[in-house]
N, CA, C and O atoms as a Tinker XYZ file with bonds, in Angstrom:
   440  protein
     1  N      0.751000   -1.207000    0.060000    73     2
     2  CA    -0.027000   -0.094000   -0.050000    64     1     3
     3  C      0.798000    1.252000   -0.089000    63     2     4     5
     4  O      0.406000    2.187000   -0.788000    81     3
     5  N      2.056000    1.345000    0.744000    73     3     6
     6  CA     2.780000    2.462000    0.889000    64     5     7
     7  C      3.654000    2.586000   -0.501000    63     6     8     9
     8  O      4.187000    3.652000   -0.808000    81     7
     9  N      3.738000    1.613000   -1.170000    73     7    10
    10  CA     4.626000    1.637000   -2.377000    64     9    11
    11  C      3.590000    2.539000   -3.479000    63    10    12    13
    12  O      4.040000    3.454000   -4.169000    81    11
    13  N      2.249000    2.139000   -3.508000    73    11    14
    14  CA     1.409000    2.853000   -4.405000    64    13    15
    15  C      1.291000    4.385000   -4.030000    63    14    16    17
    16  O      1.215000    5.296000   -4.855000    81    15
    17  N      1.288000    4.531000   -2.604000    73    15    18
    18  CA     1.332000    6.062000   -2.270000    64    17    19
    19  C      2.728000    6.657000   -2.599000    63    18    20    21
    20  O      2.725000    7.842000   -2.934000    81    19
    21  N      3.821000    6.062000   -2.556000    73    19    22
    22  CA     5.039000    6.720000   -2.912000    64    21    23
    23  C      5.162000    7.089000   -4.314000    63    22    24    25
    24  O      5.669000    8.128000   -4.738000    81    23
    25  N      4.556000    5.962000   -5.125000    73    23    26
    26  CA     4.527000    6.219000   -6.492000    64    25    27
    27  C      3.650000    7.445000   -6.876000    63    26    28    29
    28  O      4.068000    8.263000   -7.696000    81    27
    29  N      2.482000    7.567000   -6.307000    73    27    30
    30  CA     1.500000    8.579000   -6.572000    64    29    31
    31  C      2.309000    9.966000   -6.260000    63    30    32    33
    32  O      2.352000   10.911000   -7.048000    81    31
    33  N      2.941000    9.930000   -4.985000    73    31    34
    34  CA     3.738000   11.240000   -4.566000    64    33    35
    35  C      4.795000   11.560000   -5.419000    63    34    36    37
    36  O      5.094000   12.740000   -5.604000    81    35
    37  N      5.478000   10.519000   -6.036000    73    35    38
    38  CA     6.596000   10.820000   -6.978000    64    37    39
    39  C      6.036000   11.417000   -8.251000    63    38    40    41
    40  O      6.672000   12.308000   -8.813000    81    39
    41  N      4.959000   11.011000   -8.712000    73    39    42
    42  CA     4.255000   11.445000   -9.880000    64    41    43
    43  C      3.771000   12.840000   -9.670000    63    42    44    45
    44  O      3.921000   13.661000  -10.575000    81    43
    45  N      3.260000   13.135000   -8.658000    73    43    46
    46  CA     2.709000   14.448000   -8.388000    64    45    47
    47  C      3.998000   15.561000   -8.069000    63    46    48    49
    48  O      3.790000   16.762000   -8.238000    81    47
    49  N      5.183000   15.122000   -7.651000    73    47    50
    50  CA     6.325000   15.963000   -7.710000    64    49    51
    51  C      6.880000   16.057000   -8.984000    63    50    52    53
    52  O      7.464000   17.096000   -9.292000    81    51
    53  N      6.790000   15.162000   -9.749000    73    51    54
    54  CA     7.316000   15.129000  -11.305000    64    53    55
    55  C      6.432000   16.194000  -12.009000    63    54    56    57
    56  O      6.934000   17.162000  -12.580000    81    55
    57  N      5.142000   15.983000  -11.947000    73    55    58
    58  CA     4.096000   16.986000  -12.552000    64    57    59
    59  C      4.322000   18.314000  -12.141000    63    58    60    61
    60  O      4.241000   19.224000  -12.966000    81    59
    61  N      4.618000   18.546000  -10.871000    73    59    62
    62  CA     4.785000   19.855000  -10.281000    64    61    63
    63  C      6.086000   20.577000  -11.021000    63    62    64    65
    64  O      6.023000   21.657000  -11.608000    81    63
    65  N      7.186000   19.824000  -10.887000    73    63    66
    66  CA     8.364000   20.168000  -11.526000    64    65    67
    67  C      8.183000   20.552000  -12.893000    63    66    68    69
    68  O      8.655000   21.609000  -13.313000    81    67
    69  N      7.503000   19.729000  -13.648000    73    67    70
    70  CA     7.234000   20.078000  -15.159000    64    69    71
    71  C      6.447000   21.284000  -15.296000    63    70    72    73
    72  O      6.744000   22.096000  -16.172000    81    71
    73  N      5.470000   21.482000  -14.513000    73    71    74
    74  CA     4.545000   22.672000  -14.598000    64    73    75
    75  C      5.353000   23.797000  -14.319000    63    74    76    77
    76  O      5.241000   24.806000  -15.015000    81    75
    77  N      6.312000   23.730000  -13.195000    73    75    78
    78  CA     7.297000   25.049000  -12.811000    64    77    79
    79  C      8.007000   25.283000  -13.929000    63    78    80    81
    80  O      8.059000   26.453000  -14.308000    81    79
    81  N      8.715000   24.238000  -14.712000    73    79    82
    82  CA     9.521000   24.463000  -15.724000    64    81    83
    83  C      8.828000   25.300000  -17.149000    63    82    84    85
    84  O      9.371000   26.167000  -17.834000    81    83
    85  N      7.479000   24.711000  -17.297000    73    83    86
    86  CA     6.615000   25.561000  -18.406000    64    85    87
    87  C      6.475000   26.967000  -17.939000    63    86    88    89
    88  O      6.779000   27.879000  -18.708000    81    87
    89  N      6.023000   27.222000  -16.696000    73    87    90
    90  CA     5.991000   28.523000  -16.333000    64    89    91
    91  C      7.156000   29.288000  -16.408000    63    90    92    93
    92  O      6.964000   30.437000  -16.804000    81    91
    93  N      8.256000   28.999000  -16.156000    73    91    94
    94  CA     9.522000   29.633000  -16.393000    64    93    95
    95  C      9.735000   29.768000  -17.787000    63    94    96    97
    96  O     10.166000   30.866000  -18.140000    81    95
    97  N      9.523000   28.857000  -18.726000    73    95    98
    98  CA     9.711000   29.139000  -20.035000    64    97    99
    99  C      8.765000   30.075000  -20.681000    63    98   100   101
   100  O      9.186000   30.873000  -21.519000    81    99
   101  N      7.351000   30.028000  -20.307000    73    99   102
   102  CA     6.550000   31.094000  -20.665000    64   101   103
   103  C      6.970000   32.453000  -20.188000    63   102   104   105
   104  O      6.913000   33.400000  -20.972000    81   103
   105  N      7.368000   32.606000  -19.009000    73   103   106
   106  CA     7.751000   33.946000  -18.631000    64   105   107
   107  C      8.898000   34.451000  -19.304000    63   106   108   109
   108  O      8.928000   35.613000  -19.710000    81   107
   109  N     10.105000   33.435000  -19.489000    73   107   110
   110  CA    11.054000   33.948000  -20.147000    64   109   111
   111  C     10.729000   34.362000  -21.648000    63   110   112   113
   112  O     11.222000   35.378000  -22.138000    81   111
   113  N      9.936000   33.584000  -22.301000    73   111   114
   114  CA     9.355000   34.064000  -23.725000    64   113   115
   115  C      8.667000   35.156000  -23.581000    63   114   116   117
   116  O      8.961000   36.014000  -24.412000    81   115
   117  N      7.792000   35.468000  -22.771000    73   115   118
   118  CA     7.057000   36.776000  -22.678000    64   117   119
   119  C      8.008000   37.903000  -22.525000    63   118   120   121
   120  O      7.919000   38.867000  -23.285000    81   119
   121  N      8.869000   37.856000  -21.643000    73   119   122
   122  CA     9.896000   38.913000  -21.478000    64   121   123
   123  C     10.849000   38.988000  -22.574000    63   122   124   125
   124  O     11.404000   40.080000  -22.696000    81   123
   125  N     11.166000   38.061000  -23.409000    73   123   126
   126  CA    11.839000   38.244000  -24.624000    64   125   127
   127  C     11.081000   39.030000  -25.683000    63   126   128   129
   128  O     11.533000   39.925000  -26.398000    81   127
   129  N      9.922000   38.567000  -25.657000    73   127   130
   130  CA     8.932000   39.340000  -26.653000    64   129   131
   131  C      8.711000   40.640000  -26.241000    63   130   132   133
   132  O      8.535000   41.406000  -27.189000    81   131
   133  N      8.665000   41.101000  -25.246000    73   131   134
   134  CA     8.548000   42.287000  -24.659000    64   133   135
   135  C      9.874000   43.142000  -24.927000    63   134   136   137
   136  O      9.867000   44.301000  -25.342000    81   135
   137  N     10.909000   42.457000  -24.653000    73   135   138
   138  CA    12.268000   43.174000  -25.008000    64   137   139
   139  C     12.358000   43.379000  -26.492000    63   138   140   141
   140  O     12.720000   44.474000  -26.924000    81   139
   141  N     12.061000   42.429000  -27.265000    73   139   142
   142  CA    12.038000   42.756000  -28.754000    64   141   143
   143  C     11.242000   43.768000  -29.174000    63   142   144   145
   144  O     11.628000   44.489000  -30.094000    81   143
   145  N      9.985000   43.974000  -28.547000    73   143   146
   146  CA     9.188000   44.937000  -28.964000    64   145   147
   147  C      9.676000   46.309000  -28.658000    63   146   148   149
   148  O      9.588000   47.245000  -29.452000    81   147
   149  N     10.200000   46.384000  -27.457000    73   147   150
   150  CA    10.798000   47.647000  -27.081000    64   149   151
   151  C     11.945000   47.925000  -27.810000    63   150   152   153
   152  O     12.188000   49.110000  -28.038000    81   151
   153  N     12.834000   46.914000  -28.294000    73   151   154
   154  CA    13.982000   47.079000  -28.967000    64   153   155
   155  C     13.619000   47.834000  -30.257000    63   154   156   157
   156  O     14.253000   48.818000  -30.640000    81   155
   157  N     12.579000   47.323000  -30.895000    73   155   158
   158  CA    12.006000   48.152000  -32.177000    64   157   159
   159  C     11.677000   49.605000  -31.817000    63   158   160   161
   160  O     12.049000   50.547000  -32.517000    81   159
   161  N     10.988000   49.737000  -30.735000    73   159   162
   162  CA    10.560000   51.039000  -30.413000    64   161   163
   163  C     11.702000   52.056000  -29.972000    63   162   164   165
   164  O     11.656000   53.281000  -30.080000    81   163
   165  N     12.699000   51.311000  -29.470000    73   163   166
   166  CA    14.063000   52.277000  -29.269000    64   165   167
   167  C     14.889000   52.337000  -30.425000    63   166   168   169
   168  O     15.954000   52.939000  -30.293000    81   167
   169  N     14.607000   51.815000  -31.578000    73   167   170
   170  CA    15.353000   51.786000  -32.815000    64   169   171
   171  C     16.541000   50.788000  -32.840000    63   170   172   173
   172  O     17.423000   50.984000  -33.676000    81   171
   173  N     16.632000   49.785000  -32.034000    73   171   174
   174  CA    17.698000   48.747000  -32.026000    64   173   175
   175  C     17.413000   47.826000  -33.122000    63   174   176   177
   176  O     16.264000   47.579000  -33.488000    81   175
   177  N     18.587000   47.258000  -33.709000    73   175   178
   178  CA    18.444000   46.332000  -34.761000    64   177   179
   179  C     19.295000   45.171000  -34.530000    63   178   180   181
   180  O     20.339000   45.302000  -33.892000    81   179
   181  N     18.933000   44.058000  -34.996000    73   179   182
   182  CA    19.831000   42.743000  -34.825000    64   181   183
   183  C     20.501000   42.349000  -33.733000    63   182   184   185
   184  O     19.807000   41.716000  -32.937000    81   183
   185  N     21.858000   42.549000  -33.370000    73   183   186
   186  CA    22.325000   42.040000  -32.179000    64   185   187
   187  C     21.866000   42.929000  -31.089000    63   186   188   189
   188  O     21.540000   42.423000  -30.015000    81   187
   189  N     21.811000   44.223000  -31.268000    73   187   190
   190  CA    21.476000   44.980000  -30.128000    64   189   191
   191  C     19.961000   44.839000  -29.784000    63   190   192   193
   192  O     19.626000   45.179000  -28.649000    81   191
   193  N     19.126000   44.430000  -30.540000    73   191   194
   194  CA    17.749000   44.102000  -30.248000    64   193   195
   195  C     17.744000   42.733000  -29.419000    63   194   196   197
   196  O     16.951000   42.543000  -28.496000    81   195
   197  N     18.590000   41.903000  -29.783000    73   195   198
   198  CA    18.699000   40.503000  -29.121000    64   197   199
   199  C     19.303000   40.777000  -27.649000    63   198   200   201
   200  O     18.824000   40.250000  -26.645000    81   199
   201  N     20.247000   41.531000  -27.631000    73   199   202
   202  CA    20.937000   41.876000  -26.496000    64   201   203
   203  C     20.004000   42.447000  -25.359000    63   202   204   205
   204  O     19.934000   42.047000  -24.196000    81   203
   205  N     19.265000   43.531000  -25.992000    73   203   206
   206  CA    18.204000   44.086000  -25.093000    64   205   207
   207  C     17.123000   43.119000  -24.562000    63   206   208   209
   208  O     16.756000   43.186000  -23.389000    81   207
   209  N     16.646000   42.273000  -25.380000    73   207   210
   210  CA    15.628000   41.239000  -25.054000    64   209   211
   211  C     16.292000   40.406000  -23.945000    63   210   212   213
   212  O     15.669000   40.202000  -22.904000    81   211
   213  N     17.539000   39.912000  -24.126000    73   211   214
   214  CA    18.224000   39.203000  -23.026000    64   213   215
   215  C     18.278000   39.979000  -21.632000    63   214   216   217
   216  O     18.195000   39.377000  -20.562000    81   215
   217  N     18.419000   41.313000  -21.725000    73   215   218
   218  CA    18.450000   41.832000  -20.706000    64   217   219
   219  C     17.161000   41.960000  -19.926000    63   218   220   221
   220  O     17.136000   42.001000  -18.696000    81   219
   221  N     16.097000   42.022000  -20.697000    73   219   222
   222  CA    14.710000   42.156000  -20.044000    64   221   223
   223  C     14.558000   40.779000  -19.422000    63   222   224   225
   224  O     14.221000   40.678000  -18.243000    81   223
   225  N     14.810000   39.655000  -20.225000    73   223   226
   226  CA    14.764000   38.242000  -19.562000    64   225   227
   227  C     15.330000   38.162000  -18.240000    63   226   228   229
   228  O     14.702000   37.734000  -17.272000    81   227
   229  N     16.619000   38.610000  -18.198000    73   227   230
   230  CA    17.418000   38.530000  -17.117000    64   229   231
   231  C     16.873000   39.296000  -15.630000    63   230   232   233
   232  O     16.953000   38.880000  -14.475000    81   231
   233  N     16.318000   40.527000  -16.149000    73   231   234
   234  CA    15.527000   41.347000  -15.154000    64   233   235
   235  C     14.567000   40.638000  -14.264000    63   234   236   237
   236  O     14.402000   40.938000  -13.081000    81   235
   237  N     13.911000   39.638000  -14.919000    73   235   238
   238  CA    12.860000   38.947000  -14.196000    64   237   239
   239  C     13.314000   37.899000  -13.132000    63   238   240   241
   240  O     12.523000   37.303000  -12.402000    81   239
   241  N     14.630000   37.740000  -13.119000    73   239   242
   242  CA    15.287000   36.730000  -12.253000    64   241   243
   243  C     15.668000   37.483000  -10.765000    63   242   244   245
   244  O     16.314000   36.948000   -9.863000    81   243
   245  N     15.146000   38.753000  -10.748000    73   243   246
   246  CA    15.529000   39.548000   -9.446000    64   245   247
   247  C     14.613000   39.337000   -8.445000    63   246   248   249
   248  O     15.038000   39.245000   -7.293000    81   247
   249  N     13.346000   39.236000   -8.682000    73   247   250
   250  CA    12.317000   38.915000   -7.597000    64   249   251
   251  C     11.000000   38.482000   -8.265000    63   250   252   253
   252  O     10.642000   38.860000   -9.380000    81   251
   253  N     10.394000   37.738000   -7.547000    73   251   254
   254  CA     9.023000   36.952000   -8.076000    64   253   255
   255  C      8.069000   38.190000   -8.611000    63   254   256   257
   256  O      8.087000   39.348000   -8.195000    81   255
   257  N      7.323000   37.692000   -9.534000    73   255   258
   258  CA     6.425000   38.599000  -10.173000    64   257   259
   259  C      7.033000   39.320000  -11.399000    63   258   260   261
   260  O      8.156000   39.076000  -11.842000    81   259
   261  N      6.127000   40.283000  -11.926000    73   259   262
   262  CA     6.631000   40.940000  -13.152000    64   261   263
   263  C      7.142000   42.362000  -12.719000    63   262   264   265
   264  O      7.751000   43.013000  -13.569000    81   263
   265  N      6.964000   42.852000  -11.581000    73   263   266
   266  CA     7.305000   44.267000  -11.269000    64   265   267
   267  C      8.797000   44.651000  -11.439000    63   266   268   269
   268  O      9.157000   45.792000  -11.728000    81   267
   269  N      9.673000   43.563000  -11.228000    73   267   270
   270  CA    11.107000   43.930000  -11.596000    64   269   271
   271  C     11.308000   44.116000  -13.186000    63   270   272   273
   272  O     12.128000   44.902000  -13.660000    81   271
   273  N     10.499000   43.338000  -13.907000    73   271   274
   274  CA    10.500000   43.708000  -15.428000    64   273   275
   275  C     10.146000   45.033000  -15.812000    63   274   276   277
   276  O     10.798000   45.756000  -16.566000    81   275
   277  N      8.968000   45.332000  -15.190000    73   275   278
   278  CA     8.266000   46.700000  -15.439000    64   277   279
   279  C      9.247000   47.874000  -14.950000    63   278   280   281
   280  O      9.441000   48.885000  -15.625000    81   279
   281  N      9.774000   47.659000  -13.847000    73   279   282
   282  CA    10.736000   48.669000  -13.325000    64   281   283
   283  C     11.867000   48.978000  -14.305000    63   282   284   285
   284  O     12.180000   50.104000  -14.691000    81   283
   285  N     12.484000   47.720000  -14.683000    73   283   286
   286  CA    13.672000   47.835000  -15.560000    64   285   287
   287  C     13.261000   48.657000  -16.930000    63   286   288   289
   288  O     13.829000   49.697000  -17.265000    81   287
   289  N     12.158000   48.019000  -17.693000    73   287   290
   290  CA    11.751000   48.742000  -18.798000    64   289   291
   291  C     11.351000   50.161000  -18.820000    63   290   292   293
   292  O     11.643000   50.980000  -19.691000    81   291
   293  N     10.565000   50.378000  -17.631000    73   291   294
   294  CA    10.202000   51.896000  -17.477000    64   293   295
   295  C     11.405000   52.688000  -17.478000    63   294   296   297
   296  O     11.599000   53.653000  -18.218000    81   295
   297  N     12.260000   52.206000  -16.558000    73   295   298
   298  CA    13.607000   53.166000  -16.411000    64   297   299
   299  C     14.216000   53.268000  -17.840000    63   298   300   301
   300  O     14.574000   54.378000  -18.235000    81   299
   301  N     14.345000   52.248000  -18.584000    73   299   302
   302  CA    14.843000   52.393000  -20.001000    64   301   303
   303  C     14.148000   53.241000  -20.904000    63   302   304   305
   304  O     14.734000   53.999000  -21.677000    81   303
   305  N     12.742000   53.119000  -20.816000    73   303   306
   306  CA    11.693000   53.951000  -21.601000    64   305   307
   307  C     12.097000   55.438000  -21.168000    63   306   308   309
   308  O     12.313000   56.289000  -22.030000    81   307
   309  N     12.192000   55.723000  -19.790000    73   307   310
   310  CA    12.389000   57.213000  -19.418000    64   309   311
   311  C     13.851000   57.521000  -19.788000    63   310   312   313
   312  O     14.085000   58.673000  -20.154000    81   311
   313  N     14.811000   56.686000  -19.742000    73   311   314
   314  CA    16.083000   57.094000  -20.246000    64   313   315
   315  C     16.356000   57.452000  -21.753000    63   314   316   317
   316  O     17.306000   58.086000  -22.212000    81   315
   317  N     15.245000   56.865000  -22.432000    73   315   318
   318  CA    15.309000   57.082000  -23.828000    64   317   319
   319  C     14.195000   58.104000  -24.249000    63   318   320   321
   320  O     14.008000   58.352000  -25.440000    81   319
   321  N     13.484000   58.673000  -23.290000    73   319   322
   322  CA    12.497000   59.704000  -23.482000    64   321   323
   323  C     11.405000   59.048000  -24.491000    63   322   324   325
   324  O     10.794000   59.808000  -25.242000    81   323
   325  N     11.159000   57.719000  -24.524000    73   323   326
   326  CA    10.239000   57.019000  -25.418000    64   325   327
   327  C      8.814000   57.407000  -24.901000    63   326   328   329
   328  O      8.613000   57.435000  -23.687000    81   327
   329  N      7.933000   57.673000  -25.690000    73   327   330
   330  CA     6.456000   57.841000  -25.399000    64   329   331
   331  C      5.649000   56.693000  -25.323000    63   330   332   333
   332  O      4.666000   56.468000  -26.029000    81   331
   333  N      6.226000   55.791000  -24.208000    73   331   334
   334  CA     5.497000   54.569000  -23.886000    64   333   335
   335  C      5.103000   54.719000  -22.570000    63   334   336   337
   336  O      5.963000   55.185000  -21.822000    81   335
   337  N      3.847000   54.400000  -22.012000    73   335   338
   338  CA     3.357000   54.483000  -20.642000    64   337   339
   339  C      3.352000   53.062000  -20.010000    63   338   340   341
   340  O      3.218000   52.043000  -20.687000    81   339
   341  N      3.500000   53.071000  -18.743000    73   339   342
   342  CA     3.444000   51.998000  -18.077000    64   341   343
   343  C      2.188000   51.104000  -18.344000    63   342   344   345
   344  O      2.293000   49.878000  -18.307000    81   343
   345  N      1.082000   51.683000  -18.594000    73   343   346
   346  CA    -0.132000   51.041000  -18.893000    64   345   347
   347  C      0.017000   50.432000  -20.239000    63   346   348   349
   348  O     -0.644000   49.410000  -20.423000    81   347
   349  N      0.768000   50.867000  -21.231000    73   347   350
   350  CA     0.936000   50.388000  -22.456000    64   349   351
   351  C      1.793000   49.099000  -22.331000    63   350   352   353
   352  O      1.393000   48.052000  -22.839000    81   351
   353  N      3.069000   49.175000  -21.603000    73   351   354
   354  CA     3.841000   48.123000  -21.291000    64   353   355
   355  C      2.985000   46.909000  -20.624000    63   354   356   357
   356  O      2.953000   45.799000  -21.155000    81   355
   357  N      2.383000   47.173000  -19.571000    73   355   358
   358  CA     1.445000   46.285000  -18.871000    64   357   359
   359  C      0.441000   45.436000  -19.905000    63   358   360   361
   360  O      0.182000   44.238000  -19.793000    81   359
   361  N     -0.016000   46.256000  -20.844000    73   359   362
   362  CA    -0.883000   45.568000  -21.955000    64   361   363
   363  C     -0.055000   44.727000  -22.665000    63   362   364   365
   364  O     -0.431000   43.563000  -22.807000    81   363
   365  N      1.143000   45.127000  -23.207000    73   363   366
   366  CA     1.803000   44.259000  -24.112000    64   365   367
   367  C      2.305000   43.054000  -23.260000    63   366   368   369
   368  O      2.434000   41.982000  -23.852000    81   367
   369  N      2.600000   43.116000  -21.939000    73   367   370
   370  CA     2.957000   41.938000  -21.145000    64   369   371
   371  C      1.839000   41.094000  -21.198000    63   370   372   373
   372  O      2.076000   39.897000  -21.363000    81   371
   373  N      0.552000   41.492000  -21.083000    73   371   374
   374  CA    -0.562000   40.680000  -21.041000    64   373   375
   375  C     -0.737000   39.862000  -22.370000    63   374   376   377
   376  O     -1.019000   38.667000  -22.454000    81   375
   377  N     -0.504000   40.775000  -23.419000    73   375   378
   378  CA    -0.600000   40.414000  -24.864000    64   377   379
   379  C      0.319000   39.134000  -25.092000    63   378   380   381
   380  O     -0.015000   38.011000  -25.471000    81   379
   381  N      1.644000   39.658000  -24.730000    73   379   382
   382  CA     2.851000   38.490000  -24.899000    64   381   383
   383  C      2.599000   37.311000  -23.897000    63   382   384   385
   384  O      2.897000   36.159000  -24.211000    81   383
   385  N      2.118000   37.584000  -22.847000    73   383   386
   386  CA     1.817000   36.293000  -21.989000    64   385   387
   387  C      0.876000   35.225000  -22.827000    63   386   388   389
   388  O      1.190000   34.036000  -22.882000    81   387
   389  N     -0.087000   35.650000  -23.355000    73   387   390
   390  CA    -0.892000   34.770000  -24.237000    64   389   391
   391  C     -0.148000   34.220000  -25.259000    63   390   392   393
   392  O     -0.193000   33.005000  -25.448000    81   391
   393  N      0.636000   35.055000  -26.053000    73   391   394
   394  CA     1.396000   34.410000  -27.126000    64   393   395
   395  C      2.438000   33.467000  -26.809000    63   394   396   397
   396  O      2.526000   32.401000  -27.418000    81   395
   397  N      3.365000   33.853000  -25.736000    73   395   398
   398  CA     4.279000   32.986000  -25.129000    64   397   399
   399  C      3.735000   31.649000  -24.659000    63   398   400   401
   400  O      4.293000   30.568000  -24.847000    81   399
   401  N      2.433000   31.866000  -23.946000    73   399   402
   402  CA     1.870000   30.516000  -23.592000    64   401   403
   403  C      1.475000   29.554000  -24.675000    63   402   404   405
   404  O      1.576000   28.330000  -24.588000    81   403
   405  N      1.004000   30.245000  -25.733000    73   403   406
   406  CA     0.614000   29.252000  -26.854000    64   405   407
   407  C      1.870000   28.821000  -27.642000    63   406   408   409
   408  O      1.774000   27.711000  -28.166000    81   407
   409  N      3.007000   29.475000  -27.822000    73   407   410
   410  CA     4.217000   29.023000  -28.362000    64   409   411
   411  C      4.880000   27.933000  -27.552000    63   410   412   413
   412  O      5.365000   26.937000  -28.090000    81   411
   413  N      4.890000   28.143000  -26.237000    73   411   414
   414  CA     5.455000   27.186000  -25.502000    64   413   415
   415  C      4.709000   25.736000  -25.382000    63   414   416   417
   416  O      5.313000   24.675000  -25.220000    81   415
   417  N      3.380000   25.865000  -25.484000    73   415   418
   418  CA     2.546000   24.649000  -25.411000    64   417   419
   419  C      2.577000   23.985000  -26.683000    63   418   420   421
   420  O      2.309000   22.787000  -26.780000    81   419
   421  N      2.928000   24.790000  -27.785000    73   419   422
   422  CA     3.133000   24.093000  -29.054000    64   421   423
   423  C      4.542000   23.415000  -29.198000    63   422   424   425
   424  O      4.701000   22.405000  -29.884000    81   423
   425  N      5.424000   23.955000  -28.597000    73   423   426
   426  CA     6.844000   23.363000  -28.588000    64   425   427
   427  C      6.749000   22.245000  -27.480000    63   426   428   429
   428  O      7.572000   21.355000  -27.695000    81   427
   429  N      6.114000   22.075000  -26.552000    73   427   430
   430  CA     6.246000   21.118000  -25.378000    64   429   431
   431  C      4.746000   20.706000  -25.157000    63   430   432   433
   432  O      4.118000   21.113000  -24.180000    81   431
   433  N      4.256000   19.964000  -26.012000    73   431   434
   434  CA     2.898000   19.504000  -25.917000    64   433   435
   435  C      2.823000   18.496000  -24.502000    63   434   436   437
   436  O      3.780000   17.834000  -24.101000    81   435
   437  N      1.611000   18.533000  -23.918000    73   435   438
   438  CA     1.614000   17.726000  -22.768000    64   437   439
   439  C      0.945000   16.427000  -22.935000    63   438   440
   440  O      0.887000   15.637000  -21.993000    81   439
């Protein structure tokens, strides 16, 4: 009986781990898309755009939630005097969350 319980527990742990990995991949993809969108808005091209997108992805590793990313990009927006509001950034985050979720689900079907 305990063997069955241990197998079930192991299965739940594995599922949780995979779910967390997918969440991480979706968030990273969302942030990359945000960074690429802003790179275009800032006039970055090619490697500079890719490098900026990586900076946005890394910014999300500072603390849980999206506020660290919003803070980073809003500072960048202000530093470049770009006409993009925090409301627009948050709307793009929501849009890119859906896109990233779809993309990751298609790459890693359950």
